[in-house]
N, C-alpha and C positions, 0 to 999 in steps of 0.2 A: 359505523355499525361494526358491533360483531358478526362475524359469518352464523351462517345456516350450519346449528346443532353444534354450538360453543361456547353458548353460556350458561353458568350454574345457579340455579337461586340454592343457597345458604340459609339452613334456617338456624337458629337457636331457641329452644323452645326451652320453656321454663314455666315455673309452678306459677305463676301469674301475668308472666309476658311471653311473646314468640314473637322474636323479629324476624325481619327477611331480606335478603337483598340480594340484588341481583350481579353478578360478578363474571367481568367478561374476562376472558382467555387469559390479559394481562393483569389479573386479578385486580381490573377498577371497578369500583362503586358504581355502579349504573343506577339505580334505583333504593327508596328502604320504604318497611311498612312496616308497623308495629301493630298489634293485636291482645288483647287481654287474653288471659286462658283463664278456664272455665274450667278448675279439680274436677270442681261437682259435675259433670256433668260428663256421659255413657263416652268410650274412646270412639264412638262410633261419628257421634256425634262432632267431636274434636279433631279429628282426620277432615273430615265434611270441615268446618274450617280455617285447616292447613290448606286444603285445595283451593279453597276462593282465597286466602293468604296468597296463593301461589300466580293466581291470577290476577290480583290485584298487583302484586308487585313486577309482573311481567309489562299491566301496562303501562304502568307509572315508569316505567323505562322505557315505554316505546319499545317492545321486544315483542316478535313473534314468537307465535307458537312453537312453530317447524325451528327458531331459534336455542332452542333451548334443551342443552343434552341431558340434564340430569337437574335432580332437585336433590338435596345433602341435609340432611336432618342432625342436630347436634341432640341428645334427650337424655334427661336426668334417669341416673338410675344405670341397673347390670341390664347390658345391652348386648345381642348379637348379630355383630355386624357383617356377617360372611348371611344371614336369611332376612336381618333387618326386623327383630324381633326385640322388642322391649318386654325384659322377660319381670324384671321387679322395678318400678318406679315411685318410689310412695309418696311423693307429690305431689304425684297427677291417680294417687291410686289402680294404678296400670298392674295387673296382672299378665305377661304371658299376653304382650298385645302384638299382633304381624301387623308392627306401622308402615313395614315397606310396603312389603303386598300390597298391602291395602288401599296404600294411596296413590300409589303404582296405580294402578287399575283403576281411580278415581282421576287420575292426569293422560292416563296413556301414556309415562314418562320414566323413566329407574329414578326409584328409590332408593336412596344409601343412605342409612342409619350409624351414628357412631354414639359414645357416652358423650358429653356434652363436655367435659372438663378434657376430654382427649381432642376434643376439636376446638377449645381454645385456648389449648397450651399448642395445637400444630400451628394455629393464625400467628401467636407470638413468636414461636419458631421459625417459619418460614418468612413472618413480611413484617411483625413486629420487636419486640426486642432482644429476641432470642436470635438474631440474623446473626450469622457466621459461624454459632454453635455446631457442635457434633452430637454430643453427647448432653442434653439439658432434660433439665425437671422444671417442670411449672407447680407453681401451687397456688390455686384457686380459693382466698378467703370469702366467704359471704354467709350465706345461713347458714351452713355448713360449712367442709373445708375438706375440697377434692385437690387431687394430682395428677399429673399424664408427665410418661416416657419420651423421654425423643434419645435412642441410643446410635450410634451410626447415621445420623440424618432419618433416620424412621422411627416412626412412634413404633414405642416396645406397649406390648400389652398378656406376655405372661401368656402361660399354659391353660386358662380360663379367662383369658381376654378380660384379666379382674389386676391387671397393676396399674401401680399408683395409686394405690387406698392411703394417701399419707394421711389423710384424717382422723384414722385408726392410730397410728400411730402411738402409743404408751407411753407420756413421759411425768406422769405423774401416777406412781402405783394409786395412791389411797386417793386418788383427785375428783372430783366430780363422778357423777352416773353419766355418760354418752347415750345417747339417742341409736346407738347398735347395742347397749346391754354390760360394756366393760365399761371401766373406771379408767380417770385418767389420760381417755384420747385428748389430740390438738383439737379434737375440733369443741370438744368440752371445755377446754380450758378459752381458745381464742377465738372460733368463732364470733359471729356478728350476735348471734343469740346466746352466746356466754356471755358477751361483754351485757347484756342489755341486763340477762339475769343477774348476774355482778353488781350490776350500779344499783337495780333497783333495790338488790338485795342487802346493799351499805346504806340506800334513804331509809329502805328500812329499822334500820340500826342503828339509824338519828343523825348522820351521816350528810350533811349540807351540798344539796348539787343543785342544778338549773335543768337536769337532762330531762324532768316531766313535763317543767311549763314551758319548755324549747317546744316539745314534743304538744302539746297544747295548742300552743300557739300557731303549730303549722297544720294541725288535726291529723296527726300522727303520731297511733295505736298502739307505733311498733318501734323502738331509736335503730333508723334508717343508717345511711353513711353516713346522708348530708347533720343528718342530728347530732352524730359524733363528732363532724370534723367545727361545725359551731359550738357544741362544747371545749374544745380541744381549746379553738381561737382566744375563747372567754378564759381559759382556763381555770375551767372547774373540776376544782379539789380529786372530785370525785373518779372523775373520767380519765383524770391526768392518770391514778393510781392504777384505776383496771387496764388503758391500754396500756402500761408498761408493764405489765402484770406479762399480759397475754403476751406485747413482741417478744420478751424475754422466752417463756417456752415458745415461741414461732422458732426465733434462732435454735434453742435445744434443737427442738427439731431437725432446722433445714441443717444443721451439722451435721446429726445421724445420718439422714440423706445423703450428704454429701459423704461424708468418712465410707460408706455404703456403695453409691455408686460412681460417684470423682466425675460429676457433671463438670464444663468447666464453664453453666450459666445455668444457675436460677433465677427463676422470672415468677414473681408475686403480683398478681392479678387480684381482681373484683374487687368489688365494691368500694371499699376502705382503701387501697388500692391504688385506687381509680381518681379516688377525689384527695388521698394525702399523696401522695407518690416516695418522693426519696423523705419524707419528713415520720412517713411510717416505715421503709425500708430497711434505714438508718442504723437506727436498733437493734433490730434483727441481725443485719449482717455483721454487729458490732459485737453480737451474743455467740453468733454461730461463728465466726471465724477464733474467737477464744476460745471454741470447745472442738474446733480440725485438730483429729488426728494428726493432718501433714501443716504446722502451723509458718514451716519458713518463707511458702512461696503463695499465705492463704488467699493476695489479691488477684490471683491468676482465675480465682472462681468467683462470676462474676454473678451478686448477686442483686438485682435490679427489678422497677417497678415497671408493670405490663405497660403500653402502649398504646393498644388496641382500644382500651376498652369496652363498648357493649360489642362492637364489630368483631372481636377474636375470634368468638363462636361460629358466626357467617364464614367466615373467611377464609379459616382454618376447617370447618365443614367443606368447603367448594376444595379449598386446596387438597382434601384427602380426596373426595370423589375425582376429581381429574385426574389424580396419581392411577386410582386404581381403577378408570375406566382406560388410562392407557395400559395399564399392566393386561388389559381385558381381550384390548383390540388387537 
């Protein structure tokens, strides 16, 4: 059992679910709890639910409250990690919510808040596929596409805390409109949302595909990573074509990131990468290497799938919290 005041609860907040881990000082997972997110609920209700989730996961790990050193949360959107404020989280409908102070008051425990992708990248860097790297870029492909940067072994946040927004790197000038308002962002070309849009458009144009049938069989109204995997295994022609195009643009984007930042590792995470692994990443790597400015030693840049899956965010949140608390002590 960990010593008093040493465990951290790491939380990954998503638009549909919240995952919490009790993490020991040795970064061992002592307990896991998960609950659904209700984006329609008011922030106060969601924060109260988070407090209950923390209590639940501590009980599941047989951890006493006095053993809890801090709670650390990865939240989608624009975050002020110094003051624990979520300035803008579209998936939650939040605007300027003081998540850290409010949850801290309920739990009577320090609460740290960071962007969800930053904590996921930190998890893969410290405990996952990026171990050993000093310069790392993490790219998480899901409903959207987010990124984070590790430089000199530390999370790089930029002058305004907004570094790493690779999802809005424009790779096709006249491409589809992105949710941000621009055209041709990689998010509008290769996210899971973009894949579904392109598959549905191809079906409407008369191309044969089993994707909608697979979704109906599994009771899904959205094209999940498991549906994508199933369609690819069955060699669905529309899914194969749409995926190939997405992987190409992801490769172009990765090459731009490498040409700019020169990392020694790029980790690609998110639901699709978790499902497909090397099958998904290999074509991205091939295209990226072909577009590197410095090609003679391209293989020195590792481009790999993440390995922590859903635990990347909560583990990364715990790692960041421990480092911050150590600096402040």
